[in-house]
C-alpha positions in Angstrom: 107.1 112.2 103.3 104.0 110.9 105.8 101.7 112.3 102.6 103.7 110.4 100.1 103.7 107.5 101.7 100.3 107.6 102.5 99.2 107.5 99.2 101.2 104.3 98.4 100.7 102.6 102.3 96.6 103.7 101.6 96.2 102.4 97.9 95.9 105.9 96.3 98.5 104.8 93.3 98.2 105.6 89.9 95.1 107.6 90.5 93.0 104.5 91.8 91.9 103.7 95.2 89.1 102.0 97.1 87.6 104.0 99.9 87.8 101.0 102.7 91.4 100.7 101.6 92.4 104.6 102.5 90.4 103.9 105.7 92.1 101.1 106.9 95.5 101.9 105.8 94.9 105.5 107.3 93.8 103.3 110.6 96.8 101.5 110.2 99.4 104.2 110.2 98.2 105.9 112.7 98.8 102.6 114.6 102.4 102.9 113.4 102.8 105.9 114.2 101.6 105.5 118.0 103.6 102.5 118.4 106.2 104.0 117.1 105.8 106.8 119.8 105.5 103.9 122.4 108.6 102.2 121.8 110.8 105.4 121.7 108.9 107.2 124.3 110.8 110.3 125.8 114.0 109.2 124.2 116.0 112.7 123.0 116.5 110.9 119.2 113.2 110.1 119.0 112.4 112.5 116.4 115.1 111.6 114.2 113.9 107.6 114.8 110.1 108.1 114.2 111.4 109.9 110.7 114.0 107.1 109.9 111.1 104.3 110.3 108.8 106.0 108.5 111.6 106.5 105.8 111.9 102.5 105.6 108.7 102.4 105.5 108.4 104.5 102.8 111.0 102.4 100.7 109.5 99.3 102.1 106.2 99.6 100.1 107.6 101.7 97.7 109.6 98.1 96.6 106.6 95.8 97.4 104.2 98.5 94.9 106.6 98.1 92.3 107.6 94.3 92.6 103.7 93.6 92.5 103.1 95.6 89.3 105.7 94.2 87.5 104.3 90.7 88.6 101.0 91.6 87.3 102.5 93.2 84.1 104.3 90.0 83.5 101.3 87.9 84.4 99.3 89.8 81.9 102.2 89.7 79.5 102.2 85.9 79.5 98.4 85.5 78.8 98.4 87.8 76.0 101.1 86.1 74.3 99.3 82.6 74.8 96.2 84.0 73.8 98.2 84.9 70.4 99.4 81.7 69.9 96.4 79.9 70.4 94.9 82.0 67.8 97.9 81.8 65.6 97.2 78.4 65.7 93.7 78.1 64.9 94.5 80.2 61.5 97.4 78.2 60.8 95.0 75.3 60.8 92.2 76.8 59.4 94.6 77.9 56.1 95.7 73.8 56.0 92.6 72.6 56.3 91.4 74.7 53.3 91.7 73.2 49.8 
């Protein structure tokens, strides 16, 4: 589960990742694990709680990643539609001005 979460958390989704993002993500994941271990200490249910926290984190990161990709796609779609509208109005103007 951490391997899958690591891929999204580290910025390696879709076959494209930057080396510095992977390094920062790996350090952040280690810091989170250390923090979880420090908070839970020697509690008997710490293994379950640790896995639960990582699961919640994975779901949150996947949701955020999906939201960002949809937002980026919608922005690109809007730009393309505006460009097509501008192009069609240009050609409409040309066709009206010809005798």
